[in-house]
DRENVO-910010 format. One line per 8 residues: number of its first residue (from 1); their letters; for each residue y, z, x of C-alpha. Coordinates in Angstrom, 1 decimal. Layout:
! DRENVO-910010
NUM	A	Y Z X  ...
//
This chain:
! DRENVO-910010
1	XXXXXXXX	0.0 0.0 0.0  3.4 -0.9 1.3  5.8 1.9 2.0  7.5 2.9 -1.3  10.7 3.6 0.5  11.2 -0.2 0.8  11.5 -0.5 -3.0  15.2 0.5 -2.6
9	XXXXXXXX	15.8 -2.7 -0.7  14.4 -4.9 -3.4  15.9 -6.3 -6.6  14.1 -6.7 -9.9  13.6 -10.4 -10.8  16.1 -10.1 -13.6  18.8 -8.5 -11.5  18.2 -11.0 -8.7
17	XXXXXXXX	18.5 -14.0 -11.1  21.8 -12.6 -12.5  23.1 -12.2 -9.0  22.3 -15.8 -8.1  23.9 -17.1 -11.3  27.1 -15.1 -10.8  27.5 -15.9 -7.2  26.6 -19.6 -7.6
25	XXXXXXXX	29.2 -19.9 -10.4  31.7 -18.2 -8.2  31.0 -20.5 -5.3  31.4 -23.6 -7.5  34.8 -22.7 -9.0  36.7 -21.3 -6.0  38.2 -23.1 -3.1  36.8 -22.6 0.3
33	XXXXXXXX	39.3 -19.8 1.2  36.8 -17.0 1.6  37.3 -15.3 5.0  34.9 -16.3 7.8  33.1 -13.3 9.3  31.8 -12.7 12.8  29.6 -9.6 13.5  29.5 -9.6 17.3
41	XXXXXXXX	26.6 -7.3 18.1  25.7 -6.3 21.7  22.3 -4.9 22.5  22.3 -1.5 24.2  26.1 -1.5 24.8  27.3 2.1 24.7  30.8 3.6 24.2  31.6 3.6 27.9
49	XXXXXXXX	30.4 0.1 28.9  33.9 -1.4 28.7  37.3 -1.3 30.3  38.6 -0.4 26.8  38.9 3.4 26.5  37.4 4.6 23.2  37.5 8.3 23.8  40.7 10.1 22.8
57	XXXXXXXX	42.6 13.1 24.0  43.8 16.0 21.8  46.8 13.9 20.7  44.7 10.9 19.7  45.6 8.8 22.7  42.9 6.8 24.6  41.7 8.3 27.8  40.2 6.3 30.7
65	XXXXXXXX	37.2 7.6 32.5  35.6 6.3 35.7  33.2 4.0 33.9  36.1 2.3 32.1  37.6 1.4 35.5  34.2 0.0 36.7  33.7 -2.6 33.9  35.7 -5.7 33.4
73	XXXXXXXX	36.2 -6.7 29.7  39.6 -8.4 29.3  38.7 -10.1 26.0  37.6 -6.8 24.5  41.0 -5.4 25.7  42.8 -8.2 24.0  40.8 -7.7 20.8  41.6 -4.0 20.8
81	XXXXXXXX	45.3 -4.7 21.3  45.4 -7.0 18.3  43.2 -4.8 16.1  41.8 -1.3 15.8  39.2 0.5 17.8  37.1 3.4 16.5  36.4 6.4 18.7  33.7 8.0 16.5
89	XXXXXXXX	31.5 5.1 15.4  27.8 5.8 15.1  24.6 3.8 15.2  21.0 4.8 15.3  19.7 5.8 18.7  17.4 2.7 19.0  17.8 -0.9 18.1  15.6 -2.0 15.1
97	XXXXXXXX	16.8 0.9 12.9  20.4 -0.1 13.5  19.9 -3.8 13.0  18.1 -3.2 9.7  20.9 -0.8 8.6  23.5 -3.4 9.3  21.7 -5.9 7.1  21.0 -3.5 4.3
105	XXXXXXXX	23.7 -0.8 4.3  21.0 1.8 4.3  20.3 4.7 6.6  17.0 4.3 8.6  15.7 7.4 6.8  15.9 5.4 3.6  14.8 2.0 4.6  12.0 3.4 6.7
113	XXXXXXXX	12.5 1.5 10.0  12.9 4.6 12.0  11.7 3.3 15.4  12.1 0.1 17.4  9.5 -2.5 16.2  6.9 -3.5 18.7  5.9 -7.1 18.1  2.2 -6.8 18.7
121	XXXXXXXX	1.2 -3.5 17.2  2.3 -0.4 15.2  4.1 1.9 17.6  4.4 4.9 15.3  3.4 7.1 18.3  0.8 9.9 18.2  2.5 12.1 15.6  4.8 9.6 13.9
129	XXXXXXXX	4.7 9.0 10.1  1.7 7.0 9.1  3.7 5.0 6.5  6.9 4.3 8.5  8.2 0.8 7.9  6.8 -1.0 10.9  6.7 -4.3 9.1  10.5 -4.3 8.7
137	XXXXXXXX	12.4 -6.5 6.4  10.8 -8.9 3.9  11.8 -12.0 1.9  12.4 -9.7 -1.1  14.8 -7.5 0.9  18.4 -7.7 -0.3  20.4 -8.3 2.8  24.0 -9.0 3.7
145	XXXXXXXX	23.3 -12.6 4.8  21.4 -13.3 1.6  24.2 -12.0 -0.5  26.7 -14.1 1.4  24.4 -17.1 1.4  24.3 -17.0 -2.4  28.1 -16.8 -2.5  28.6 -20.1 -0.7
153	XXXXXXXX	28.6 -18.9 2.9  26.9 -20.7 5.8  24.9 -17.9 7.3  24.1 -18.1 11.0  22.0 -15.9 13.2  22.2 -16.3 16.9  20.3 -14.3 19.5  18.1 -11.2 19.1
161	XXXXXXXX	16.7 -10.5 15.6  13.9 -7.8 16.0  13.6 -7.4 12.2  9.8 -7.4 12.0  6.6 -7.8 14.1  4.7 -10.9 14.8  3.3 -12.7 11.7  5.6 -10.7 9.4
169	XXXXXXXX	8.2 -12.1 7.0  10.9 -10.4 8.9  10.0 -12.1 12.1  12.0 -15.2 11.1  15.7 -14.6 10.1  15.4 -17.7 7.8  13.4 -15.5 5.5  16.2 -12.9 5.3
177	XXXXXXXX	19.1 -15.1 4.0  20.1 -17.0 7.1  20.6 -20.7 6.9  20.5 -21.1 10.6  18.4 -19.2 13.2  19.1 -19.8 16.9  16.7 -18.0 19.3  15.9 -15.1 16.9
185	XXXXXXXX	12.3 -13.8 16.5  10.3 -10.6 16.6  11.0 -9.9 20.3  13.5 -7.2 21.3  14.2 -8.3 24.8  14.4 -11.6 26.7  11.6 -12.7 29.1  14.3 -14.0 31.4
193	XXXXXXXX	18.1 -14.6 31.3  17.7 -17.8 33.4  17.6 -21.3 32.2  15.8 -22.2 35.4  13.0 -19.9 34.2  13.3 -21.4 30.6  14.3 -17.9 29.4  10.8 -16.6 30.0
201	XXXXXXXX	8.7 -19.7 29.2  8.1 -20.7 32.9  9.1 -17.5 34.6  9.9 -13.9 34.0  8.0 -12.0 31.2  6.4 -14.7 29.2  5.3 -12.4 26.3  9.0 -12.1 25.5
209	XXXXXXXX	10.1 -15.7 26.1  13.2 -16.5 24.0  12.4 -19.3 21.4  14.4 -22.3 20.4  16.5 -23.1 23.4  14.4 -25.9 24.8  17.4 -28.2 25.5  18.5 -25.7 28.2
217	XXXXXXXX	15.1 -25.3 29.9  15.2 -25.9 33.6  19.0 -25.9 33.7  21.2 -23.6 35.8  22.6 -21.7 32.8  22.5 -18.1 31.8  21.1 -17.0 28.4  24.4 -15.5 27.3
225	XXXXXXXX	26.2 -18.8 27.9  23.5 -20.9 26.2  23.7 -18.7 23.1  27.5 -18.9 23.1  27.5 -22.7 23.2  25.0 -22.8 20.3  27.1 -20.4 18.3  30.2 -22.5 18.7
233	XXXXXXXX	28.3 -25.6 17.7  27.1 -23.9 14.5  30.6 -22.8 13.7  31.9 -26.3 14.1  29.2 -27.6 11.8  30.1 -25.0 9.1  33.7 -26.2 9.2  32.5 -29.8 8.9
241	XXXXXXXX	30.5 -28.8 5.8  33.6 -27.1 4.3  31.9 -23.8 4.1  33.0 -20.3 5.1  30.7 -18.9 7.7  29.0 -15.6 8.5  28.0 -15.5 12.1  25.6 -12.7 13.2
249	XXXXXXXX	26.2 -13.1 16.9  23.4 -10.8 18.2  23.2 -11.2 22.0  20.1 -10.2 23.9  22.3 -8.9 26.6  22.8 -6.2 27.8  19.1 -5.3 27.4  16.8 -5.1 30.3
257	XXXXXXXX	15.5 -6.9 32.4  18.8 -6.5 34.3  19.3 -10.0 35.7  22.5 -10.6 37.5  24.8 -13.2 35.9  25.9 -15.2 39.0  29.2 -16.1 37.4  30.4 -12.5 37.9
265	XXXXXXXX	28.3 -11.1 40.7  31.2 -11.2 43.2  33.3 -8.9 41.1  30.9 -6.0 41.8  29.5 -6.6 45.3  31.9 -4.1 46.9  31.6 -1.5 44.2  29.2 0.8 46.0
273	XXXXXXXX	26.9 0.7 43.0  23.2 -0.2 43.2  22.0 -3.8 42.7  20.7 -2.9 39.2  24.0 -1.3 38.1  25.9 -4.3 39.5  23.6 -6.6 37.6  24.3 -4.6 34.4
281	XXXXXXXX	28.0 -5.0 34.9  27.7 -8.7 35.2  25.8 -8.7 31.9  28.7 -6.8 30.3  31.3 -9.2 31.7  29.2 -12.1 30.5  29.2 -10.6 27.0  33.0 -10.3 27.2
289	XXXXXXXX	33.4 -13.9 28.2  31.2 -14.9 25.3  33.5 -13.0 23.0  36.5 -14.7 24.4  34.9 -18.2 24.2  33.9 -17.8 20.6  37.2 -16.5 19.5  39.0 -19.3 21.3
297	XXXXXXXX	36.8 -21.8 19.7  37.5 -20.4 16.2  41.3 -20.6 17.0  40.9 -24.2 18.3  39.3 -25.2 15.0  42.3 -23.7 13.1  40.2 -20.9 11.6  41.6 -17.9 13.4
305	XXXXXXXX	43.9 -16.6 10.7  41.0 -16.6 8.2  38.3 -15.2 10.4  37.4 -11.5 10.7  35.5 -10.1 13.7  33.6 -6.8 14.1  32.6 -6.1 17.6  30.0 -3.3 18.2
313	XXXXXXXX	26.8 -2.1 20.0  23.5 -1.2 18.3  22.8 2.1 20.1  23.9 4.1 23.1  24.1 2.6 26.6  21.0 1.9 28.7  22.9 1.2 32.0  20.6 2.0 34.9
321	XXXXXXXX	22.8 4.8 36.3  21.3 8.0 37.6  20.7 10.8 35.1  22.2 14.1 36.2  21.8 17.1 34.0  21.4 14.8 31.0  24.6 12.9 31.7  24.4 9.2 32.7
329	XXXXXXXX	25.6 5.9 31.5  27.6 7.3 28.6  29.4 10.0 30.7  31.3 12.1 29.9  29.3 11.9 26.7  25.9 13.5 27.0  22.7 11.4 27.0  22.1 7.6 26.7
337	XXXXXXXX	20.0 5.2 24.5  17.2 7.0 22.8  18.7 10.5 23.2  19.7 12.9 20.4  23.0 13.6 22.1  26.2 11.6 21.4  25.6 9.2 24.3  22.6 7.9 22.4
345	XXXXXXXX	24.4 7.1 19.2  28.2 6.6 19.7  29.0 2.9 20.2  32.0 0.7 20.6  33.5 -0.7 17.4  36.6 -3.0 17.3  37.8 -4.8 14.2  40.5 -7.5 14.1
353	XXXXXXXX	41.5 -10.8 12.6  40.9 -13.5 15.3  44.5 -14.6 14.9  46.6 -11.8 13.4  49.5 -13.1 11.4  51.7 -11.7 8.6  51.7 -13.1 5.1  48.2 -14.7 5.4
361	XXXXXXXX	46.5 -14.1 2.1  43.2 -12.9 3.5  45.0 -10.6 5.9  47.2 -9.2 3.1  44.0 -8.3 1.2  42.5 -6.6 4.3  45.4 -5.5 6.6  44.1 -4.3 10.0
369	XXXXXXXX	46.3 -2.1 12.1  47.2 -3.6 15.5  46.7 -1.8 18.8  45.5 1.2 16.9  42.8 3.8 17.1  40.8 5.4 14.4  39.4 8.9 15.0  37.7 9.4 11.7
377	XXXXXXXX	33.9 9.0 11.7  32.4 5.7 10.7  29.1 4.0 11.2  26.9 0.8 11.1  26.2 1.7 7.4  29.7 0.8 6.5  29.5 -2.8 7.6  27.5 -3.9 4.6
385	XXXXXXXX	29.9 -2.7 1.8  33.0 -3.6 3.8  32.0 -7.2 4.3  30.8 -7.6 0.7  34.3 -6.7 -0.4  35.8 -9.0 2.2  33.8 -11.8 0.8  34.6 -10.7 -2.8
393	XXXXXXXX	31.0 -10.6 -3.9  29.5 -8.4 -6.5  26.5 -6.2 -6.0  23.8 -5.1 -8.4  24.5 -1.8 -10.0  21.0 -0.5 -9.1  21.4 -1.2 -5.4  21.3 1.9 -3.2
401	XXXXXXXX	23.4 1.9 -0.1  24.6 4.7 2.2  27.8 3.2 3.7  31.5 3.4 2.8  34.1 0.7 2.6  36.2 0.7 5.8  39.2 -0.8 4.1  41.4 2.3 4.4
409	XXXXXXXX	40.3 3.2 7.9  41.0 -0.3 9.2  44.6 0.2 8.3  44.7 3.2 10.6  44.6 5.7 7.7  42.1 8.4 7.1  39.8 7.7 4.1  39.8 10.5 1.6
417	XXXXXXXX	36.6 9.2 0.0  34.0 9.3 2.8  31.9 12.4 3.6  32.2 12.0 7.4  28.4 12.4 7.8  25.9 10.5 9.8  22.1 11.1 9.8  19.9 9.9 12.7
425	XXXXXXXX	16.2 10.3 12.0  13.7 9.7 14.8  10.2 11.0 13.8  8.5 9.3 16.7  7.6 10.0 20.3  7.4 8.0 23.5  11.1 7.8 24.1  13.8 9.8 25.9
433	XXXXXXXX	14.2 12.2 22.9  11.1 12.7 20.7  10.5 13.8 17.2  14.0 14.8 16.1  16.6 14.5 13.4  20.3 14.9 14.0  23.2 15.2 11.6  26.9 14.9 12.2
441	XXXXXXXX	29.3 16.2 9.6  32.9 16.1 10.6  33.3 18.5 13.5  29.8 19.8 13.5  26.5 18.5 14.7  23.0 19.8 14.3  19.8 18.5 16.0  16.4 19.6 14.6
449	XXXXXXXX	13.4 19.3 16.9  10.0 19.0 15.2  7.6 21.3 16.9  5.2 19.1 18.9  5.5 20.2 22.5  9.0 21.6 22.4  9.9 25.3 22.0  13.5 24.5 21.2
457	XXXXXXXX	14.0 23.9 17.5  17.7 23.9 16.8  20.8 22.6 18.7  24.3 23.1 17.2  27.5 21.8 18.6  31.2 21.9 17.5  32.2 18.3 18.5  35.9 19.0 18.1
465	XXXXXXXX	35.8 21.9 20.6  32.9 20.7 22.7  32.7 16.9 22.5  30.4 16.6 25.5  27.8 19.0 24.1  27.8 21.6 26.8  27.4 24.7 24.6  24.5 25.0 22.1
473	XXXXXXXX	25.8 27.4 19.4  22.6 27.7 17.4  22.1 31.4 18.4  25.7 32.5 18.4  26.7 31.0 15.0  23.7 31.4 12.6  25.9 31.0 9.6  27.0 27.5 10.5
481	XXXXXXXX	23.5 26.7 11.6  22.1 27.6 8.2  24.8 25.6 6.5  24.1 22.5 8.5  20.4 22.9 8.0  20.9 23.0 4.2  23.0 19.8 4.4  20.4 18.2 6.6
489	XXXXXXXX	17.6 19.1 4.1  19.6 17.6 1.2  20.2 14.3 3.1  16.5 14.0 4.0  15.5 14.6 0.5  18.0 12.1 -1.0  16.8 9.4 1.4  13.1 10.2 0.9
497	XXXXXXXX	12.7 10.5 4.6  9.2 10.6 6.2  8.2 13.4 8.6  6.1 13.5 11.7  2.5 14.4 11.1  0.3 16.8 13.2  -3.3 17.7 12.4  -3.0 16.0 9.1
505	XXXXXXXX	0.0 18.0 8.0  3.7 17.0 7.6  6.0 18.7 10.0  8.8 19.3 7.5  12.0 21.1 8.1  11.8 24.8 8.7  15.0 26.4 7.4  16.8 28.9 9.7
513	X	17.1 32.4 8.2
//
């Protein structure tokens, strides 16, 4: 029996037919003035993997740290100057949960994809939930691209998909509402970044060879560049067809293996960093160039004033920097990809119109502050409802989502409607942090550790006073701990979350007394 949690992603036949009829009628009667949308998603890019400072001081001003001075991302800097950056933007701590959440607007605890999806076999881990959603998304899943597709958008996926294992419906983005799929499949990392190795087909790790880029095989071209060229071709074709486009630009970079992008290697050779760290930095700079090239192409086509871009990462940084006392590639944030600390879940997020301009109708409907910062919490769950409003599409009344519309926050204001809460549920092992659930609510954060081989059960931090998680307050503030555990229990119940299993029993939450 398929996981019943996935029923929340599906529409009844009647509701689905109504949605198709309404959106089809809408698409036939309106002019092609709907805003174009780019979601520029970088794999494993954490909050500190940029020359753009996202962390703020007590006065709300951006603060640069050493890692910001190491990386070179001028196009991200430009995007941040013409738009708004978020300092407290959360994703799940590993990739497939985040990617599924972006497409569905649901927290991983609800949609059930609580671990990264291994293509060949179920990787629930020894004590993971038996019925976690390893199969990922299906044809029946209601996704953001499917909604936009049925509203007249040309929907384009480029790069890493990782929505389902081999031989599943989710393996192919075309099953999930995309009109175009370029290089997306089940795999979560590239076999090679080099065209001379045919991106893994003739060199590198062949089990993860990138599909669909045969025209570049044998050429001296880097994967990031090939994907960028293909994305720009797809954008041009959408314009020729007279359709607004939704581009899910999901780069394989900056995921391992850490190949050095030769276009940028000279920029880091005297940095004093290891070869692997230098290679990682070239991957970051390659992503930045891709961003600049795509935005320039959109401007050259005359589409910049009507094109919205969201730039973000899918989980914390995985840069190959040394780990010292649990601080590493996200420093001064604690932890990195896969960890339960902030460095595992805080990611860069920048929103902007490609060509900001006053008195443009689409920008009047969604004004975005310029050269601004937003300190209030937001997350990947908010992309779905925000973009549905941007595209002016209706949603079925029975659809359950967990995100909030970012409209108010994009203006630089604080939203009075949102609950400033983010749940990250990882009931699996074999990663940096195992069998845990964390919950951030405003200034407070709790981490609950399921008792497998770990004597520590609770961690409690005041992120306002202790943003770098140096002082576990679980013992000294039992009242706040109990309050946070109660909120955590409510959220887990609302989302019908699955728990780890040991000796045939569920390891459910044990409330602090």
